[in-house]
C-alpha positions as a Markdown table, in Angstrom:
| # | Residue | x | y | z |
|---|---|---|---|---|
| 1 | Met | 106.6 | 56.9 | 166.8 |
| 2 | Lys | 104.1 | 56.8 | 163.8 |
| 3 | Gln | 104.6 | 57.5 | 160.2 |
| 4 | Asp | 104.5 | 61.0 | 159.0 |
| 5 | Lys | 100.9 | 62.5 | 158.2 |
| 6 | Arg | 102.1 | 65.6 | 156.3 |
| 7 | Ile | 100.1 | 68.6 | 155.8 |
| 8 | Gln | 100.2 | 70.9 | 152.8 |
| 9 | Ala | 102.1 | 74.1 | 153.6 |
| 10 | Lys | 100.2 | 77.4 | 153.7 |
| 11 | Arg | 101.7 | 80.4 | 152.0 |
| 12 | Ser | 99.5 | 82.6 | 154.4 |
| 13 | Leu | 101.6 | 81.2 | 157.3 |
| 14 | Gly | 104.8 | 81.5 | 155.6 |
| 15 | Gln | 105.3 | 77.7 | 155.8 |
| 16 | Asn | 108.4 | 76.1 | 154.3 |
| 17 | Phe | 108.9 | 72.7 | 155.9 |
| 18 | Leu | 112.5 | 71.5 | 156.3 |
| 19 | Thr | 112.6 | 68.1 | 154.9 |
| 20 | Asp | 116.4 | 67.5 | 154.7 |
| 21 | Lys | 117.0 | 65.1 | 157.6 |
| 22 | Asn | 120.8 | 65.8 | 157.8 |
| 23 | Lys | 120.3 | 69.6 | 158.1 |
| 24 | Ala | 117.7 | 68.9 | 160.8 |
| 25 | Ser | 120.1 | 66.6 | 162.6 |
| 26 | Arg | 122.8 | 69.3 | 162.4 |
| 27 | Ile | 120.4 | 71.9 | 163.9 |
| 28 | Ala | 119.7 | 69.6 | 166.9 |
| 29 | Glu | 123.3 | 69.1 | 167.4 |
| 30 | Phe | 123.8 | 73.0 | 167.6 |
| 31 | Met | 121.4 | 73.1 | 170.6 |
| 32 | Glu | 124.1 | 71.3 | 172.8 |
| 33 | Ala | 121.1 | 69.9 | 174.7 |
| 34 | Thr | 121.0 | 67.2 | 177.3 |
| 35 | Ala | 118.4 | 65.3 | 179.3 |
| 36 | Gln | 118.5 | 68.1 | 181.7 |
| 37 | Asp | 117.5 | 70.7 | 179.2 |
| 38 | Lys | 114.1 | 72.0 | 178.1 |
| 39 | Ile | 113.6 | 73.3 | 174.6 |
| 40 | Leu | 111.0 | 75.5 | 173.3 |
| 41 | Glu | 110.3 | 74.8 | 169.6 |
| 42 | Ile | 108.7 | 77.5 | 167.5 |
| 43 | Gly | 106.5 | 76.4 | 164.6 |
| 44 | Pro | 107.4 | 72.7 | 164.5 |
| 45 | Gly | 105.2 | 72.1 | 161.5 |
| 46 | Cys | 105.3 | 68.3 | 160.5 |
| 47 | Gly | 107.9 | 67.5 | 163.3 |
| 48 | Asp | 110.9 | 67.3 | 161.0 |
| 49 | Leu | 113.3 | 69.0 | 163.5 |
| 50 | Thr | 111.2 | 67.9 | 166.5 |
| 51 | Arg | 112.2 | 64.2 | 166.3 |
| 52 | Phe | 115.9 | 65.2 | 166.2 |
| 53 | Leu | 115.5 | 67.6 | 169.2 |
| 54 | Leu | 114.0 | 64.7 | 171.2 |
| 55 | Asp | 116.8 | 62.6 | 170.2 |
| 56 | Thr | 119.1 | 64.9 | 172.3 |
| 57 | Gly | 117.2 | 63.5 | 175.4 |
| 58 | Ala | 115.8 | 67.0 | 176.2 |
| 59 | Tyr | 112.1 | 67.9 | 176.9 |
| 60 | Val | 110.5 | 69.7 | 174.0 |
| 61 | His | 107.5 | 71.9 | 174.3 |
| 62 | Ala | 106.4 | 73.3 | 170.8 |
| 63 | Ile | 104.3 | 76.3 | 169.9 |
| 64 | Glu | 102.3 | 75.9 | 166.6 |
| 65 | Leu | 99.9 | 78.4 | 165.0 |
| 66 | Asp | 98.5 | 75.8 | 162.4 |
| 67 | Glu | 95.8 | 73.7 | 163.9 |
| 68 | Arg | 96.3 | 71.0 | 161.2 |
| 69 | Ala | 99.8 | 70.5 | 162.4 |
| 70 | Ile | 98.7 | 70.1 | 165.9 |
| 71 | Asp | 97.0 | 66.8 | 164.9 |
| 72 | Thr | 100.0 | 65.6 | 162.9 |
| 73 | Leu | 102.3 | 66.3 | 165.9 |
| 74 | His | 99.9 | 64.6 | 168.3 |
| 75 | Asp | 99.8 | 61.5 | 165.9 |
| 76 | Leu | 103.7 | 61.4 | 165.5 |
| 77 | Phe | 104.7 | 61.9 | 169.2 |
| 78 | Glu | 101.7 | 60.6 | 171.1 |
| 79 | Asp | 103.9 | 58.0 | 172.8 |
| 80 | Glu | 106.6 | 60.5 | 173.7 |
| 81 | Ser | 106.4 | 61.7 | 177.2 |
| 82 | Arg | 109.1 | 64.3 | 176.8 |
| 83 | Phe | 106.9 | 66.3 | 174.1 |
| 84 | Thr | 103.9 | 68.7 | 174.5 |
| 85 | Val | 102.6 | 71.0 | 172.0 |
| 86 | Glu | 100.1 | 73.9 | 172.2 |
| 87 | His | 98.2 | 75.8 | 169.6 |
| 88 | Gly | 99.2 | 79.5 | 169.7 |
| 89 | Asp | 101.1 | 82.5 | 168.4 |
| 90 | Val | 104.7 | 82.6 | 169.7 |
| 91 | Leu | 104.4 | 86.5 | 169.6 |
| 92 | Lys | 101.7 | 86.4 | 172.1 |
| 93 | Phe | 103.3 | 83.6 | 174.3 |
| 94 | Asp | 104.3 | 84.6 | 177.8 |
| 95 | Leu | 107.9 | 83.7 | 177.3 |
| 96 | Arg | 109.2 | 85.4 | 180.4 |
| 97 | Ala | 106.6 | 83.4 | 182.7 |
| 98 | Tyr | 107.5 | 80.1 | 181.0 |
| 99 | Gly | 111.2 | 80.6 | 181.2 |
| 100 | Leu | 111.2 | 81.7 | 184.7 |
| 101 | Asn | 109.2 | 78.7 | 185.7 |
| 102 | Ile | 111.6 | 76.4 | 183.9 |
| 103 | Met | 114.4 | 77.9 | 185.8 |
| 104 | Gln | 112.6 | 77.4 | 189.1 |
| 105 | Glu | 111.9 | 73.8 | 188.4 |
| 106 | Gln | 115.7 | 73.0 | 187.6 |
| 107 | Ala | 117.9 | 72.4 | 190.6 |
| 108 | Asp | 120.8 | 74.2 | 188.8 |
| 109 | His | 118.3 | 77.0 | 187.7 |
| 110 | Arg | 119.3 | 76.0 | 184.0 |
| 111 | Lys | 117.8 | 78.4 | 181.5 |
| 112 | Leu | 115.5 | 77.7 | 178.4 |
| 113 | Lys | 116.8 | 76.7 | 175.0 |
| 114 | Val | 114.8 | 77.8 | 172.0 |
| 115 | Ala | 114.9 | 76.2 | 168.4 |
| 116 | Gly | 112.9 | 77.0 | 165.3 |
| 117 | Asn | 112.6 | 77.2 | 161.6 |
| 118 | Ile | 110.7 | 80.6 | 161.6 |
| 119 | Pro | 108.5 | 82.2 | 158.8 |
| 120 | Tyr | 110.4 | 84.8 | 157.1 |
| 121 | Tyr | 107.7 | 87.5 | 157.4 |
| 122 | Ile | 107.9 | 87.6 | 161.2 |
| 123 | Thr | 111.6 | 86.8 | 161.6 |
| 124 | Ser | 112.5 | 90.2 | 163.1 |
| 125 | Asp | 109.5 | 90.2 | 165.4 |
| 126 | Ile | 110.5 | 86.8 | 166.8 |
| 127 | Leu | 114.2 | 87.7 | 167.1 |
| 128 | Phe | 113.4 | 90.8 | 169.2 |
| 129 | Lys | 111.2 | 88.9 | 171.3 |
| 130 | Leu | 114.1 | 86.6 | 172.1 |
| 131 | Phe | 116.6 | 89.5 | 172.5 |
| 132 | Glu | 114.2 | 91.2 | 175.0 |
| 133 | His | 114.1 | 87.8 | 177.2 |
| 134 | Ala | 117.8 | 87.1 | 176.8 |
| 135 | Asp | 118.2 | 87.0 | 180.6 |
| 136 | Ile | 116.0 | 84.0 | 180.9 |
| 137 | Leu | 117.5 | 82.1 | 177.8 |
| 138 | Asp | 120.6 | 80.0 | 177.5 |
| 139 | Arg | 120.9 | 79.3 | 173.8 |
| 140 | Ala | 118.7 | 79.7 | 170.6 |
| 141 | Val | 119.2 | 77.9 | 167.3 |
| 142 | Ile | 117.1 | 79.7 | 164.6 |
| 143 | Met | 116.7 | 79.0 | 160.9 |
| 144 | Met | 116.0 | 82.1 | 158.9 |
| 145 | Gln | 116.4 | 83.8 | 155.6 |
| 146 | Lys | 120.1 | 84.0 | 154.8 |
| 147 | Glu | 119.9 | 87.7 | 154.2 |
| 148 | Val | 118.6 | 88.3 | 157.6 |
| 149 | Ala | 121.3 | 86.0 | 159.1 |
| 150 | Asp | 123.9 | 88.0 | 157.2 |
| 151 | Arg | 122.6 | 91.2 | 158.8 |
| 152 | Ile | 122.8 | 89.7 | 162.3 |
| 153 | Val | 126.6 | 89.0 | 161.9 |
| 154 | Ala | 127.4 | 92.2 | 159.7 |
| 155 | Gln | 130.3 | 94.3 | 160.7 |
| 156 | Pro | 130.2 | 98.3 | 161.0 |
| 157 | Arg | 130.6 | 100.4 | 158.0 |
| 158 | Thr | 128.7 | 97.8 | 155.8 |
| 159 | Lys | 125.3 | 98.0 | 154.2 |
| 160 | Ala | 123.9 | 95.1 | 156.2 |
| 161 | Tyr | 125.1 | 96.5 | 159.6 |
| 162 | Gly | 122.1 | 97.8 | 161.5 |
| 163 | Ile | 119.5 | 97.4 | 164.3 |
| 164 | Leu | 119.6 | 93.5 | 164.3 |
| 165 | Ser | 123.4 | 93.4 | 164.1 |
| 166 | Ile | 123.8 | 95.6 | 167.2 |
| 167 | Ala | 120.9 | 94.2 | 169.3 |
| 168 | Ala | 122.1 | 90.6 | 168.7 |
| 169 | Arg | 125.6 | 91.4 | 169.7 |
| 170 | Phe | 124.3 | 93.2 | 172.9 |
| 171 | Val | 122.4 | 90.0 | 174.3 |
| 172 | Ser | 124.3 | 87.2 | 172.9 |
| 173 | Ala | 127.3 | 85.9 | 170.8 |
| 174 | Pro | 125.7 | 85.3 | 167.2 |
| 175 | Lys | 127.2 | 83.2 | 164.7 |
| 176 | Ile | 126.0 | 81.6 | 161.4 |
| 177 | Ala | 126.4 | 77.8 | 162.0 |
| 178 | Leu | 124.9 | 76.4 | 158.7 |
| 179 | Lys | 123.8 | 77.6 | 155.4 |
| 180 | Val | 120.7 | 75.8 | 154.1 |
| 181 | Pro | 120.0 | 75.9 | 150.3 |
| 182 | Ser | 116.3 | 76.5 | 149.3 |
| 183 | Gly | 116.2 | 72.8 | 147.9 |
| 184 | Cys | 116.1 | 71.5 | 151.5 |
| 185 | Phe | 112.5 | 72.8 | 152.0 |
| 186 | Thr | 109.0 | 71.9 | 150.8 |
| 187 | Pro | 107.8 | 74.0 | 149.2 |
| 188 | Arg | 110.9 | 75.3 | 147.9 |
| 189 | Pro | 111.4 | 79.1 | 148.8 |
| 190 | Ser | 112.8 | 81.6 | 146.5 |
| 191 | Val | 115.8 | 82.2 | 148.7 |
| 192 | Asp | 118.4 | 80.3 | 150.7 |
| 193 | Ser | 118.3 | 80.1 | 154.5 |
| 194 | Ala | 120.9 | 79.9 | 157.2 |
| 195 | Val | 121.0 | 78.7 | 160.9 |
| 196 | Val | 122.1 | 81.2 | 163.5 |
| 197 | Val | 123.2 | 80.2 | 166.9 |
| 198 | Phe | 122.8 | 82.8 | 169.6 |
| 199 | Asp | 124.7 | 82.1 | 172.9 |
| 200 | Phe | 122.9 | 84.2 | 175.5 |
| 201 | Ser | 125.3 | 83.3 | 178.3 |
| 202 | Lys | 127.7 | 85.8 | 176.5 |
| 203 | Ala | 125.4 | 88.8 | 176.8 |
| 204 | Ser | 127.5 | 92.1 | 177.1 |
| 205 | Ile | 124.8 | 94.3 | 178.8 |
| 206 | Thr | 121.8 | 93.8 | 181.1 |
| 207 | Met | 118.2 | 93.9 | 180.2 |
| 208 | Glu | 117.9 | 97.2 | 181.8 |
| 209 | Gln | 120.7 | 98.6 | 179.6 |
| 210 | Phe | 119.2 | 96.9 | 176.4 |
| 211 | Ala | 115.8 | 98.6 | 177.1 |
| 212 | Met | 117.7 | 102.0 | 177.6 |
| 213 | Val | 119.9 | 101.7 | 174.4 |
| 214 | His | 117.6 | 100.0 | 171.9 |
| 215 | Pro | 115.3 | 102.9 | 171.3 |
| 216 | Leu | 118.3 | 105.1 | 170.5 |
| 217 | Val | 119.7 | 102.6 | 168.1 |
| 218 | Arg | 116.4 | 102.4 | 166.3 |
| 219 | Thr | 116.1 | 106.3 | 166.1 |
| 220 | Ala | 119.8 | 106.6 | 164.8 |
| 221 | Phe | 119.2 | 104.0 | 162.0 |
| 222 | Gly | 115.9 | 105.4 | 161.2 |
| 223 | Gln | 118.0 | 108.0 | 159.3 |
| 224 | Arg | 121.1 | 106.0 | 158.7 |
| 225 | Arg | 122.5 | 108.3 | 156.0 |
| 226 | Lys | 122.3 | 111.3 | 158.2 |
| 227 | Met | 124.9 | 112.4 | 160.7 |
| 228 | Leu | 124.0 | 111.4 | 164.2 |
| 229 | Ser | 123.9 | 115.1 | 165.0 |
| 230 | Asn | 120.7 | 115.3 | 162.9 |
| 231 | Ala | 119.3 | 111.8 | 163.5 |
| 232 | Leu | 119.6 | 112.1 | 167.2 |
| 233 | His | 118.6 | 115.8 | 167.6 |
| 234 | Thr | 115.8 | 115.1 | 169.9 |
| 235 | Tyr | 118.2 | 113.3 | 172.3 |
| 236 | Ile | 120.6 | 116.4 | 171.9 |
| 237 | Asn | 117.8 | 118.8 | 172.7 |
| 238 | Ala | 116.6 | 117.0 | 175.8 |
| 239 | Tyr | 120.1 | 116.7 | 177.0 |
| 240 | Gly | 120.1 | 120.4 | 177.3 |
| 241 | Lys | 123.7 | 121.1 | 177.8 |
| 242 | Glu | 127.1 | 121.0 | 176.1 |
| 243 | Leu | 127.8 | 117.4 | 175.1 |
| 244 | Pro | 131.0 | 115.6 | 176.3 |
| 245 | Glu | 133.9 | 115.6 | 173.9 |
| 246 | Asp | 133.7 | 111.8 | 173.0 |
| 247 | Ile | 130.0 | 112.3 | 172.4 |
| 248 | Gln | 130.5 | 115.3 | 170.1 |
| 249 | Ser | 132.9 | 113.3 | 168.1 |
| 250 | Met | 130.4 | 110.6 | 167.7 |
| 251 | Met | 127.9 | 113.2 | 166.5 |
| 252 | Gln | 130.0 | 113.6 | 163.4 |
| 253 | Lys | 129.5 | 110.0 | 162.2 |
| 254 | Arg | 126.6 | 108.1 | 160.9 |
| 255 | Ala | 125.0 | 105.3 | 162.7 |
| 256 | Glu | 126.6 | 102.5 | 160.7 |
| 257 | Glu | 130.2 | 103.7 | 161.8 |
| 258 | Leu | 129.4 | 103.1 | 165.6 |
| 259 | Leu | 130.2 | 100.0 | 167.4 |
| 260 | Pro | 127.7 | 98.6 | 169.8 |
| 261 | Glu | 129.6 | 99.7 | 172.9 |
| 262 | Gln | 129.5 | 103.4 | 171.5 |
| 263 | Phe | 125.8 | 103.2 | 171.2 |
| 264 | Leu | 125.7 | 102.2 | 174.9 |
| 265 | Arg | 127.9 | 105.1 | 175.8 |
| 266 | Leu | 125.5 | 107.4 | 173.9 |
| 267 | Ala | 122.5 | 106.0 | 175.6 |
| 268 | Glu | 124.1 | 106.4 | 179.0 |
| 269 | Cys | 125.1 | 109.9 | 178.5 |
| 270 | Phe | 121.6 | 111.0 | 177.2 |
| 271 | Ser | 119.8 | 109.2 | 180.1 |
| 272 | Gln | 121.6 | 111.8 | 182.5 |
| 273 | Ser | 119.5 | 114.7 | 180.9 |
């Protein structure tokens, strides 16, 4: 492995490189990876986390949008047979095809793991892409803005509780595993970060159920200060008959008061219209 040939971070790409080796090592530990695992790394940058992911013995395939970083990664890991990198946008990456291929290659049908220090400005987009592919994923360890991490683990009846909180709980068991101060990055961002571990083996619903309930959750939180009887009026009108008693009771609450399983009950009811 060669010495670092670092690139300058581009603000337009939301780059803040994690340069604290202790934090990078901890993130790799949270992957709980072995030589039998395959890890998809989102935005490896200068390879600060990549080297620790490889230390787990796992195979690492990285997706990097910055062509300058591709050259750096090739130089750093050119002798590493367990590392590949492709130039591309993770939001356009065919995650399902890649994950299914990984499962077919493995004798035990082991699922894909995902790691990444992701840009703040597309955090939600990346997270929902992972959520929509939860059935082919085993685990994700993602660094993000601490405010977003707090929203993911927020409890009902709090300001932070919302679409991310509910979606994450449906498809995984999320937890904040590590807080990372802004001083651990170059350039130093204006906010602190946190590492969230998503255990997709603990999903509580199927992908079909997720596709059914997620639009309803978005609609409900689109007007989160209104009673659900107002926020979900299109669903109620389409239902076209008297609502069951438990649904009527929920209609007198706001979106932030409902548990994820109550949203699923709503979606199942309205799907019968």
